Structures are given as C-alpha cells and as structure tokens.
A tleap script that builds the chain and sets N, CA, C and O, in Angstrom:
source leaprc.protein.ff14SB
mol = sequence {
  NMET PRO GLY ALA ARG LEU MET PHE VAL SER
  LEU GLY ALA ASP GLY MET PRO GLY TYR ARG
  LEU GLU THR LEU ASP ASP TRP VAL ALA ARG
  ILE LYS ALA ARG GLY HIE THR LEU LEU GLU
  GLU LYS GLN LEU LYS VAL SER ILE GLU ARG
  TYR GLY ASN ILE ALA HIE ILE TRP SER SER
  PHE THR LEU ARG ARG GLU GLY LYS GLN VAL
  ALA ARG GLY ILE ASN SER ILE GLN ALA ILE
  LYS GLY ALA SER ALA TRP ARG VAL THR SER
  ILE LEU VAL GLN ALA GLU SER ALA SER ALA
  PRO LEU PRO LYS GLU TYR LEU CPRO
}
set mol.1.N position { 113.326 80.600 111.597 }
set mol.1.CA position { 114.143 79.957 112.592 }
set mol.1.C position { 113.432 80.062 113.945 }
set mol.1.O position { 112.891 81.119 114.271 }
set mol.2.N position { 113.426 79.004 114.722 }
set mol.2.CA position { 112.817 79.104 116.052 }
set mol.2.C position { 113.451 80.252 116.841 }
set mol.2.O position { 114.671 80.415 116.857 }
set mol.3.N position { 112.606 81.031 117.485 }
set mol.3.CA position { 113.103 82.164 118.262 }
set mol.3.C position { 113.294 83.431 117.444 }
set mol.3.O position { 113.725 84.450 117.985 }
set mol.4.N position { 112.983 83.392 116.150 }
set mol.4.CA position { 113.118 84.595 115.320 }
set mol.4.C position { 112.203 85.691 115.855 }
set mol.4.O position { 111.167 85.406 116.455 }
set mol.5.N position { 112.589 86.940 115.636 }
set mol.5.CA position { 111.827 88.087 116.123 }
set mol.5.C position { 111.555 89.055 114.985 }
set mol.5.O position { 112.347 89.194 114.053 }
set mol.6.N position { 110.419 89.715 115.090 }
set mol.6.CA position { 110.058 90.783 114.161 }
set mol.6.C position { 109.872 92.043 114.990 }
set mol.6.O position { 109.189 92.025 116.014 }
set mol.7.N position { 110.482 93.140 114.546 }
set mol.7.CA position { 110.307 94.404 115.244 }
set mol.7.C position { 109.783 95.417 114.249 }
set mol.7.O position { 110.364 95.621 113.182 }
set mol.8.N position { 108.682 96.047 114.609 }
set mol.8.CA position { 108.048 97.051 113.770 }
set mol.8.C position { 108.317 98.414 114.378 }
set mol.8.O position { 107.949 98.676 115.523 }
set mol.9.N position { 108.959 99.279 113.611 }
set mol.9.CA position { 109.330 100.617 114.056 }
set mol.9.C position { 108.355 101.603 113.422 }
set mol.9.O position { 108.072 101.525 112.227 }
set mol.10.N position { 107.851 102.517 114.217 }
set mol.10.CA position { 106.955 103.547 113.691 }
set mol.10.C position { 107.303 104.871 114.339 }
set mol.10.O position { 107.915 104.921 115.405 }
set mol.11.N position { 106.903 105.937 113.677 }
set mol.11.CA position { 107.147 107.271 114.219 }
set mol.11.C position { 105.843 107.835 114.744 }
set mol.11.O position { 104.823 107.815 114.055 }
set mol.12.N position { 105.881 108.339 115.967 }
set mol.12.CA position { 104.704 108.955 116.558 }
set mol.12.C position { 104.483 110.351 115.999 }
set mol.12.O position { 105.319 110.867 115.258 }
set mol.13.N position { 103.379 110.951 116.346 }
set mol.13.CA position { 103.058 112.311 115.898 }
set mol.13.C position { 104.141 113.302 116.314 }
set mol.13.O position { 104.353 114.317 115.650 }
set mol.14.N position { 104.832 112.999 117.427 }
set mol.14.CA position { 105.895 113.878 117.904 }
set mol.14.C position { 107.241 113.592 117.232 }
set mol.14.O position { 108.248 114.226 117.549 }
set mol.15.N position { 107.249 112.615 116.285 }
set mol.15.CA position { 108.475 112.270 115.576 }
set mol.15.C position { 109.368 111.291 116.306 }
set mol.15.O position { 110.413 110.898 115.788 }
set mol.16.N position { 108.972 110.894 117.497 }
set mol.16.CA position { 109.771 109.942 118.270 }
set mol.16.C position { 109.445 108.517 117.833 }
set mol.16.O position { 108.285 108.200 117.568 }
set mol.17.N position { 110.471 107.651 117.754 }
set mol.17.CA position { 110.211 106.282 117.329 }
set mol.17.C position { 109.519 105.452 118.410 }
set mol.17.O position { 109.756 105.614 119.607 }
set mol.18.N position { 108.669 104.572 117.940 }
set mol.18.CA position { 108.033 103.591 118.804 }
set mol.18.C position { 108.325 102.214 118.235 }
set mol.18.O position { 108.631 102.092 117.049 }
set mol.19.N position { 108.237 101.185 119.048 }
set mol.19.CA position { 108.600 99.840 118.617 }
set mol.19.C position { 107.569 98.832 119.088 }
set mol.19.O position { 106.985 98.972 120.162 }
set mol.20.N position { 107.354 97.812 118.263 }
set mol.20.CA position { 106.517 96.682 118.658 }
set mol.20.C position { 107.291 95.432 118.298 }
set mol.20.O position { 107.637 95.230 117.134 }
set mol.21.N position { 107.567 94.593 119.279 }
set mol.21.CA position { 108.329 93.365 119.090 }
set mol.21.C position { 107.367 92.189 119.067 }
set mol.21.O position { 106.489 92.080 119.922 }
set mol.22.N position { 107.534 91.302 118.079 }
set mol.22.CA position { 106.680 90.122 117.966 }
set mol.22.C position { 107.520 88.877 117.748 }
set mol.22.O position { 108.587 88.924 117.135 }
set mol.23.N position { 107.021 87.767 118.258 }
set mol.23.CA position { 107.579 86.464 117.899 }
set mol.23.C position { 106.923 86.043 116.589 }
set mol.23.O position { 105.973 86.682 116.139 }
set mol.24.N position { 107.408 85.005 115.994 }
set mol.24.CA position { 106.781 84.501 114.777 }
set mol.24.C position { 105.344 84.071 115.063 }
set mol.24.O position { 104.455 84.308 114.245 }
set mol.25.N position { 105.106 83.441 116.217 }
set mol.25.CA position { 103.742 83.036 116.593 }
set mol.25.C position { 102.832 84.255 116.764 }
set mol.25.O position { 101.669 84.214 116.364 }
set mol.26.N position { 103.351 85.346 117.359 }
set mol.26.CA position { 102.569 86.582 117.501 }
set mol.26.C position { 102.160 87.099 116.131 }
set mol.26.O position { 101.006 87.468 115.915 }
set mol.27.N position { 103.114 87.122 115.208 }
set mol.27.CA position { 102.859 87.645 113.868 }
set mol.27.C position { 101.805 86.798 113.149 }
set mol.27.O position { 100.879 87.337 112.542 }
set mol.28.N position { 101.949 85.465 113.220 }
set mol.28.CA position { 100.979 84.572 112.571 }
set mol.28.C position { 99.581 84.802 113.149 }
set mol.28.O position { 98.611 84.872 112.394 }
set mol.29.N position { 99.463 84.919 114.455 }
set mol.29.CA position { 98.158 85.149 115.094 }
set mol.29.C position { 97.555 86.476 114.640 }
set mol.29.O position { 96.351 86.558 114.394 }
set mol.30.N position { 98.390 87.521 114.527 }
set mol.30.CA position { 97.900 88.831 114.094 }
set mol.30.C position { 97.412 88.778 112.654 }
set mol.30.O position { 96.388 89.375 112.323 }
set mol.31.N position { 98.131 88.073 111.804 }
set mol.31.CA position { 97.734 87.949 110.401 }
set mol.31.C position { 96.444 87.140 110.281 }
set mol.31.O position { 95.561 87.502 109.503 }
set mol.32.N position { 96.326 86.057 111.036 }
set mol.32.CA position { 95.100 85.250 111.008 }
set mol.32.C position { 93.904 86.057 111.489 }
set mol.32.O position { 92.808 85.910 110.948 }
set mol.33.N position { 94.092 86.906 112.495 }
set mol.33.CA position { 93.004 87.725 113.040 }
set mol.33.C position { 92.517 88.760 112.021 }
set mol.33.O position { 91.385 89.236 112.109 }
set mol.34.N position { 93.363 89.100 111.069 }
set mol.34.CA position { 92.994 90.072 110.042 }
set mol.34.C position { 91.905 89.518 109.118 }
set mol.34.O position { 91.189 90.281 108.470 }
set mol.35.N position { 91.785 88.199 109.062 }
set mol.35.CA position { 90.770 87.584 108.210 }
set mol.35.C position { 91.267 87.387 106.802 }
set mol.35.O position { 92.442 87.091 106.581 }
set mol.36.N position { 90.376 87.550 105.854 }
set mol.36.CA position { 90.695 87.246 104.468 }
set mol.36.C position { 91.125 88.455 103.651 }
set mol.36.O position { 91.126 88.400 102.421 }
set mol.37.N position { 91.486 89.533 104.307 }
set mol.37.CA position { 91.967 90.704 103.585 }
set mol.37.C position { 93.286 90.349 102.905 }
set mol.37.O position { 94.245 89.957 103.569 }
set mol.38.N position { 93.332 90.487 101.591 }
set mol.38.CA position { 94.525 90.145 100.830 }
set mol.38.C position { 95.479 91.332 100.793 }
set mol.38.O position { 95.129 92.414 100.322 }
set mol.39.N position { 96.684 91.114 101.295 }
set mol.39.CA position { 97.752 92.108 101.213 }
set mol.39.C position { 98.875 91.502 100.389 }
set mol.39.O position { 99.219 90.332 100.553 }
set mol.40.N position { 99.439 92.307 99.507 }
set mol.40.CA position { 100.540 91.844 98.664 }
set mol.40.C position { 101.745 92.747 98.900 }
set mol.40.O position { 101.667 93.961 98.709 }
set mol.41.N position { 102.855 92.151 99.315 }
set mol.41.CA position { 104.093 92.901 99.492 }
set mol.41.C position { 105.000 92.602 98.313 }
set mol.41.O position { 105.277 91.441 98.009 }
set mol.42.N position { 105.461 93.653 97.653 }
set mol.42.CA position { 106.335 93.500 96.502 }
set mol.42.C position { 107.657 94.189 96.798 }
set mol.42.O position { 107.690 95.340 97.232 }
set mol.43.N position { 108.733 93.477 96.559 }
set mol.43.CA position { 110.061 94.016 96.781 }
set mol.43.C position { 110.373 95.046 95.699 }
set mol.43.O position { 110.162 94.789 94.514 }
set mol.44.N position { 110.878 96.213 96.108 }
set mol.44.CA position { 111.261 97.254 95.163 }
set mol.44.C position { 112.735 97.158 94.784 }
set mol.44.O position { 113.097 97.221 93.609 }
set mol.45.N position { 113.574 97.005 95.799 }
set mol.45.CA position { 115.022 96.953 95.586 }
set mol.45.C position { 115.642 96.200 96.755 }
set mol.45.O position { 115.161 96.297 97.884 }
set mol.46.N position { 116.706 95.453 96.489 }
set mol.46.CA position { 117.334 94.667 97.548 }
set mol.46.C position { 118.849 94.782 97.457 }
set mol.46.O position { 119.413 94.892 96.369 }
set mol.47.N position { 119.497 94.755 98.615 }
set mol.47.CA position { 120.947 94.629 98.654 }
set mol.47.C position { 121.281 93.622 99.756 }
set mol.47.O position { 120.635 93.582 100.803 }
set mol.48.N position { 122.298 92.821 99.493 }
set mol.48.CA position { 122.684 91.763 100.430 }
set mol.48.C position { 124.159 91.904 100.738 }
set mol.48.O position { 124.988 92.015 99.835 }
set mol.49.N position { 124.478 91.899 102.011 }
set mol.49.CA position { 125.870 91.856 102.455 }
set mol.49.C position { 126.057 90.549 103.190 }
set mol.49.O position { 125.255 90.195 104.055 }
set mol.50.N position { 127.110 89.832 102.851 }
set mol.50.CA position { 127.333 88.516 103.439 }
set mol.50.C position { 128.784 88.376 103.857 }
set mol.50.O position { 129.701 88.810 103.159 }
set mol.51.N position { 128.965 87.766 105.004 }
set mol.51.CA position { 130.293 87.404 105.486 }
set mol.51.C position { 130.183 86.019 106.096 }
set mol.51.O position { 129.461 85.833 107.076 }
set mol.52.N position { 130.879 85.052 105.540 }
set mol.52.CA position { 130.831 83.689 106.069 }
set mol.52.C position { 129.405 83.177 106.131 }
set mol.52.O position { 128.738 83.045 105.105 }
set mol.53.N position { 128.948 82.892 107.322 }
set mol.53.CA position { 127.623 82.307 107.524 }
set mol.53.C position { 126.583 83.291 108.037 }
set mol.53.O position { 125.534 82.886 108.540 }
set mol.54.N position { 126.873 84.604 107.911 }
set mol.54.CA position { 125.872 85.606 108.294 }
set mol.54.C position { 125.580 86.506 107.100 }
set mol.54.O position { 126.432 86.725 106.239 }
set mol.55.N position { 124.356 87.019 107.072 }
set mol.55.CA position { 123.972 87.915 105.978 }
set mol.55.C position { 123.011 88.976 106.504 }
set mol.55.O position { 122.253 88.755 107.449 }
set mol.56.N position { 123.072 90.138 105.854 }
set mol.56.CA position { 122.134 91.223 106.125 }
set mol.56.C position { 121.481 91.576 104.804 }
set mol.56.O position { 122.170 91.857 103.823 }
set mol.57.N position { 120.157 91.563 104.770 }
set mol.57.CA position { 119.395 91.877 103.574 }
set mol.57.C position { 118.623 93.169 103.845 }
set mol.57.O position { 117.888 93.266 104.828 }
set mol.58.N position { 118.790 94.142 102.983 }
set mol.58.CA position { 118.107 95.429 103.083 }
set mol.58.C position { 117.143 95.458 101.911 }
set mol.58.O position { 117.576 95.437 100.759 }
set mol.59.N position { 115.859 95.504 102.177 }
set mol.59.CA position { 114.859 95.347 101.128 }
set mol.59.C position { 113.766 96.408 101.244 }
set mol.59.O position { 113.031 96.448 102.230 }
set mol.60.N position { 113.666 97.275 100.218 }
set mol.60.CA position { 112.553 98.224 100.205 }
set mol.60.C position { 111.350 97.518 99.587 }
set mol.60.O position { 111.500 96.622 98.756 }
set mol.61.N position { 110.152 97.936 100.006 }
set mol.61.CA position { 108.946 97.233 99.562 }
set mol.61.C position { 107.776 98.190 99.387 }
set mol.61.O position { 107.782 99.318 99.880 }
set mol.62.N position { 106.781 97.703 98.673 }
set mol.62.CA position { 105.485 98.365 98.590 }
set mol.62.C position { 104.444 97.348 99.041 }
set mol.62.O position { 104.557 96.158 98.745 }
set mol.63.N position { 103.445 97.818 99.750 }
set mol.63.CA position { 102.375 96.962 100.251 }
set mol.63.C position { 101.077 97.404 99.585 }
set mol.63.O position { 100.726 98.584 99.606 }
set mol.64.N position { 100.367 96.440 98.992 }
set mol.64.CA position { 99.127 96.742 98.277 }
set mol.64.C position { 97.965 95.961 98.870 }
set mol.64.O position { 98.101 94.804 99.270 }
set mol.65.N position { 96.834 96.622 98.912 }
set mol.65.CA position { 95.583 95.990 99.335 }
set mol.65.C position { 94.604 96.192 98.189 }
set mol.65.O position { 94.323 97.321 97.787 }
set mol.66.N position { 94.087 95.081 97.668 }
set mol.66.CA position { 93.140 95.122 96.545 }
set mol.66.C position { 93.691 95.960 95.388 }
set mol.66.O position { 92.962 96.736 94.770 }
set mol.67.N position { 94.988 95.795 95.104 }
set mol.67.CA position { 95.626 96.474 93.989 }
set mol.67.C position { 96.060 97.902 94.240 }
set mol.67.O position { 96.731 98.489 93.391 }
set mol.68.N position { 95.701 98.487 95.378 }
set mol.68.CA position { 96.062 99.876 95.680 }
set mol.68.C position { 97.190 99.916 96.703 }
set mol.68.O position { 97.158 99.205 97.707 }
set mol.69.N position { 98.186 100.756 96.437 }
set mol.69.CA position { 99.299 100.899 97.378 }
set mol.69.C position { 98.800 101.505 98.684 }
set mol.69.O position { 98.158 102.555 98.685 }
set mol.70.N position { 99.102 100.833 99.800 }
set mol.70.CA position { 98.706 101.337 101.111 }
set mol.70.C position { 99.912 101.702 101.972 }
set mol.70.O position { 99.772 102.381 102.989 }
set mol.71.N position { 101.100 101.246 101.560 }
set mol.71.CA position { 102.304 101.562 102.340 }
set mol.71.C position { 103.543 101.216 101.530 }
set mol.71.O position { 103.500 100.426 100.587 }
set mol.72.N position { 104.646 101.835 101.930 }
set mol.72.CA position { 105.978 101.452 101.447 }
set mol.72.C position { 106.882 101.478 102.667 }
set mol.72.O position { 106.542 102.071 103.691 }
set mol.73.N position { 108.029 100.834 102.551 }
set mol.73.CA position { 108.946 100.849 103.670 }
set mol.73.C position { 110.199 100.054 103.383 }
set mol.73.O position { 110.513 99.732 102.237 }
set mol.74.N position { 110.906 99.747 104.457 }
set mol.74.CA position { 112.157 98.988 104.347 }
set mol.74.C position { 112.162 97.878 105.379 }
set mol.74.O position { 111.793 98.072 106.537 }
set mol.75.N position { 112.597 96.695 104.920 }
set mol.75.CA position { 112.841 95.550 105.801 }
set mol.75.C position { 114.349 95.417 105.976 }
set mol.75.O position { 115.094 95.468 104.998 }
set mol.76.N position { 114.796 95.248 107.198 }
set mol.76.CA position { 116.180 94.944 107.503 }
set mol.76.C position { 116.169 93.521 108.054 }
set mol.76.O position { 115.648 93.274 109.142 }
set mol.77.N position { 116.743 92.592 107.301 }
set mol.77.CA position { 116.634 91.165 107.611 }
set mol.77.C position { 118.015 90.607 107.941 }
set mol.77.O position { 118.971 90.817 107.193 }
set mol.78.N position { 118.116 89.899 109.056 }
set mol.78.CA position { 119.358 89.238 109.432 }
set mol.78.C position { 119.152 87.737 109.291 }
set mol.78.O position { 118.104 87.204 109.656 }
set mol.79.N position { 120.167 87.062 108.757 }
set mol.79.CA position { 120.055 85.618 108.534 }
set mol.79.C position { 121.377 84.923 108.818 }
set mol.79.O position { 122.447 85.527 108.750 }
set mol.80.N position { 121.275 83.639 109.137 }
set mol.80.CA position { 122.461 82.797 109.305 }
set mol.80.C position { 122.311 81.570 108.417 }
set mol.80.O position { 121.197 81.122 108.144 }
set mol.81.N position { 123.439 81.033 107.968 }
set mol.81.CA position { 123.409 79.850 107.120 }
set mol.81.C position { 123.430 78.614 108.002 }
set mol.81.O position { 124.341 78.418 108.806 }
set mol.82.N position { 122.409 77.787 107.837 }
set mol.82.CA position { 122.331 76.520 108.555 }
set mol.82.C position { 122.962 75.419 107.725 }
set mol.82.O position { 123.638 75.691 106.732 }
set mol.83.N position { 122.745 74.187 108.125 }
set mol.83.CA position { 123.325 73.041 107.436 }
set mol.83.C position { 122.852 72.939 105.989 }
set mol.83.O position { 123.619 72.553 105.107 }
set mol.84.N position { 121.573 73.291 105.744 }
set mol.84.CA position { 121.044 73.109 104.391 }
set mol.84.C position { 120.398 74.357 103.798 }
set mol.84.O position { 120.041 74.358 102.620 }
set mol.85.N position { 120.242 75.415 104.585 }
set mol.85.CA position { 119.552 76.598 104.065 }
set mol.85.C position { 119.854 77.809 104.935 }
set mol.85.O position { 120.335 77.686 106.061 }
set mol.86.N position { 119.557 78.987 104.383 }
set mol.86.CA position { 119.646 80.215 105.152 }
set mol.86.C position { 118.421 80.319 106.040 }
set mol.86.O position { 117.325 79.942 105.626 }
set mol.87.N position { 118.587 80.822 107.252 }
set mol.87.CA position { 117.493 80.982 108.217 }
set mol.87.C position { 117.430 82.431 108.683 }
set mol.87.O position { 118.447 83.028 109.038 }
set mol.88.N position { 116.232 82.982 108.679 }
set mol.88.CA position { 116.027 84.345 109.151 }
set mol.88.C position { 116.015 84.341 110.672 }
set mol.88.O position { 115.302 83.552 111.291 }
set mol.89.N position { 116.807 85.225 111.272 }
set mol.89.CA position { 116.854 85.339 112.731 }
set mol.89.C position { 116.054 86.530 113.232 }
set mol.89.O position { 115.487 86.493 114.324 }
set mol.90.N position { 116.010 87.609 112.412 }
set mol.90.CA position { 115.226 88.774 112.819 }
set mol.90.C position { 114.898 89.643 111.613 }
set mol.90.O position { 115.618 89.659 110.614 }
set mol.91.N position { 113.790 90.362 111.738 }
set mol.91.CA position { 113.370 91.307 110.715 }
set mol.91.C position { 112.945 92.588 111.424 }
set mol.91.O position { 112.126 92.556 112.343 }
set mol.92.N position { 113.506 93.712 110.994 }
set mol.92.CA position { 113.061 95.030 111.452 }
set mol.92.C position { 112.338 95.676 110.289 }
set mol.92.O position { 112.823 95.638 109.159 }
set mol.93.N position { 111.187 96.267 110.552 }
set mol.93.CA position { 110.369 96.869 109.504 }
set mol.93.C position { 110.039 98.303 109.899 }
set mol.93.O position { 109.624 98.576 111.026 }
set mol.94.N position { 110.232 99.207 108.953 }
set mol.94.CA position { 109.763 100.579 109.168 }
set mol.94.C position { 109.035 101.025 107.920 }
set mol.94.O position { 109.589 100.990 106.821 }
set mol.95.N position { 107.793 101.444 108.090 }
set mol.95.CA position { 106.998 101.968 106.986 }
set mol.95.C position { 107.416 103.400 106.700 }
set mol.95.O position { 107.840 104.128 107.597 }
set mol.96.N position { 107.294 103.786 105.466 }
set mol.96.CA position { 107.562 105.151 105.051 }
set mol.96.C position { 106.556 106.093 105.714 }
set mol.96.O position { 105.409 105.719 105.959 }
set mol.97.N position { 106.995 107.303 105.997 }
set mol.97.CA position { 106.111 108.323 106.561 }
set mol.97.C position { 106.499 109.671 105.966 }
set mol.97.O position { 107.518 109.788 105.286 }
set mol.98.N position { 105.687 110.677 106.226 }
set mol.98.CA position { 105.978 112.016 105.715 }
set mol.98.C position { 107.330 112.512 106.227 }
set mol.98.O position { 108.056 113.195 105.505 }
set mol.99.N position { 107.668 112.172 107.465 }
set mol.99.CA position { 108.940 112.632 108.031 }
set mol.99.C position { 110.099 111.690 107.719 }
set mol.99.O position { 111.255 112.026 107.978 }
set mol.100.N position { 109.801 110.508 107.162 }
set mol.100.CA position { 110.846 109.552 106.791 }
set mol.100.C position { 110.489 108.907 105.453 }
set mol.100.O position { 110.157 107.722 105.402 }
set mol.101.N position { 110.559 109.703 104.342 }
set mol.101.CA position { 110.270 109.134 103.029 }
set mol.101.C position { 111.391 108.176 102.601 }
set mol.101.O position { 112.524 108.283 103.070 }
set mol.102.N position { 111.058 107.244 101.707 }
set mol.102.CA position { 112.075 106.325 101.203 }
set mol.102.C position { 113.113 107.121 100.404 }
set mol.102.O position { 112.749 107.889 99.513 }
set mol.103.N position { 114.388 106.945 100.712 }
set mol.103.CA position { 115.431 107.620 99.925 }
set mol.103.C position { 115.445 107.091 98.493 }
set mol.103.O position { 115.082 105.941 98.250 }
set mol.104.N position { 115.860 107.925 97.555 }
set mol.104.CA position { 115.880 107.559 96.138 }
set mol.104.C position { 116.689 106.301 95.876 }
set mol.104.O position { 116.339 105.514 94.997 }
set mol.105.N position { 117.772 106.099 96.630 }
set mol.105.CA position { 118.629 104.930 96.366 }
set mol.105.C position { 117.937 103.597 96.696 }
set mol.105.O position { 118.438 102.538 96.319 }
set mol.106.N position { 116.796 103.638 97.391 }
set mol.106.CA position { 116.064 102.409 97.713 }
set mol.106.C position { 114.848 102.212 96.822 }
set mol.106.O position { 114.050 101.302 97.046 }
set mol.107.N position { 114.704 103.068 95.806 }
set mol.107.CA position { 113.603 102.949 94.852 }
set mol.107.C position { 114.143 102.351 93.561 }
set mol.107.O position { 115.326 102.502 93.256 }
set mol.108.N position { 113.273 101.661 92.785 }
set mol.108.CA position { 113.746 101.056 91.530 }
set mol.108.C position { 114.142 102.104 90.497 }
set mol.108.O position { 114.560 101.756 89.393 }
savepdb mol mol.pdb
quit
C-alpha cells in the first residue's frame, strides 16, 4: 500500500531496543544494493486476527542464505481490506537474539 512502513527492531549489546524505520522504497533500495545474494524467508507459524476490514498477522520466520539458517524472528503485519484485496500498511520485524529467543508457541 502506498505509504506503508517497515520497522526493524533490534536489541543492542546493553539490551535496549533500537529501531530503524523504512519506507517501501527504502527497503527496495536496500535489497537492490545487496546484489545477487539469495535470501529465503520461510514462514514457521502464523496466526491471524481479523475484525471487519482490519487484520493483524503474527508470523514467525526463518531466514536462510545459501541453504543455511542465518536468522529467525517474528513479523507483526497490519493490513486493511481494500476494494479488491488486502493491503499491508505496516510490518514490524524483530530477529531472534540470545536475550529474546523465539517462544515455543511460535515454533512449528
């Protein structure tokens, strides 16, 4: 959706959260700058809550580079129903870390 935002949450060495906010254009430019490195994101588990024309999708994932797992985490996705399709309005992403492992309920 035009104006959609992506926010990447990370934990610093001191355990305090840090944030990076991107527009869709920012994200596309960052991915293009990465070159031809193939990354594959696979959904582990998903839950969807919906009320009327709004939805929240909670999706745990694993990220692989050249077949090897390089990260896991959770996407929190907000969407609205348009005239013909659902549209993503925002995505928050937090990668798993030693101080914030994925809870068992978000694993397959």
